[in-house]
C-alpha positions in Angstrom: 90.9 8.4 130.1 90.5 10.6 126.9 93.4 12.9 125.8 93.1 16.6 125.7 90.8 17.8 122.9 89.0 14.5 122.4 85.4 13.8 123.5 84.8 11.4 126.2 81.9 9.0 126.9 80.1 10.8 129.7 76.3 10.8 129.3 74.0 13.7 128.6 72.8 16.0 131.3 75.3 14.6 133.9 76.3 18.1 134.9 73.9 19.5 137.5 74.5 23.4 138.4 72.9 25.3 141.1 69.1 26.1 141.0 67.5 29.1 140.1 65.4 31.0 142.9 63.5 34.1 142.3 60.5 35.9 144.0 58.7 38.7 142.3 55.8 40.9 143.6 53.5 43.6 142.6 51.3 45.9 144.7 48.8 48.3 143.1 46.2 50.8 144.3 43.3 52.5 142.3 42.3 55.8 143.4 39.1 57.4 141.8 39.4 61.2 141.6 36.0 61.7 140.0 33.5 59.4 138.1 35.6 59.4 135.0 39.1 59.9 136.4 41.3 57.2 137.9 44.8 57.1 139.1 46.6 53.8 139.4 49.7 53.6 141.7 51.8 50.5 141.2 55.0 49.1 142.8 56.7 46.1 141.5 59.5 44.2 142.9 61.8 41.8 141.0 64.0 39.3 143.0 62.8 40.9 146.3 64.8 38.6 148.5 67.8 39.6 146.7 68.9 35.9 146.5 72.1 35.2 144.3 71.6 32.9 141.4 75.0 31.3 140.4 75.8 30.2 136.8 77.1 26.8 135.8 80.6 25.5 136.6 83.3 25.8 134.0 83.1 22.9 131.8 86.3 22.9 129.9 89.1 21.0 131.5 91.6 22.1 129.1 92.1 25.5 127.5 94.3 24.1 124.6 97.1 21.8 123.6 100.7 22.8 123.9 103.3 21.7 121.3 104.0 18.4 122.8 100.3 17.3 122.4 99.7 17.6 126.3 96.5 19.5 127.5 96.9 23.0 129.1 94.7 22.8 132.1 92.0 25.5 132.3 92.4 27.3 135.7 88.6 27.9 136.0 87.4 24.2 135.4 84.8 23.2 137.7 84.6 26.8 139.3 81.4 29.0 139.2 82.6 32.4 137.9 79.4 34.1 137.0 75.9 34.8 138.5 72.6 34.7 136.3 69.6 36.9 136.7 69.7 40.3 138.4 69.9 41.9 141.7 66.9 43.2 143.7 64.9 45.7 141.3 62.0 48.0 142.3 59.8 49.8 139.9 57.3 52.4 140.5 54.4 53.4 138.1 51.7 56.1 138.1 49.0 55.8 135.6 46.2 58.4 135.1 43.2 57.3 133.1 40.2 59.6 132.0 
């Protein structure tokens, strides 16, 4: 067991976090007003299923070293404390071409 503040011998990429899941969708409709005028209606949705995507767990076991050389435990070690990505977003657009 390594002491606090020293690197261990654990291999690379051994910490696997939760996956990322996202579904985006767009709907568009072109409406011709005259031969040379066109209106485009568009709706775009990002993360339409509103799926939460969690960040990586805390990787630091110790937050520091006290005066006697012992490690100060990190209270959030191994816990997921953040999310990544965004919540559901909708975007509407209207484009007039002539």
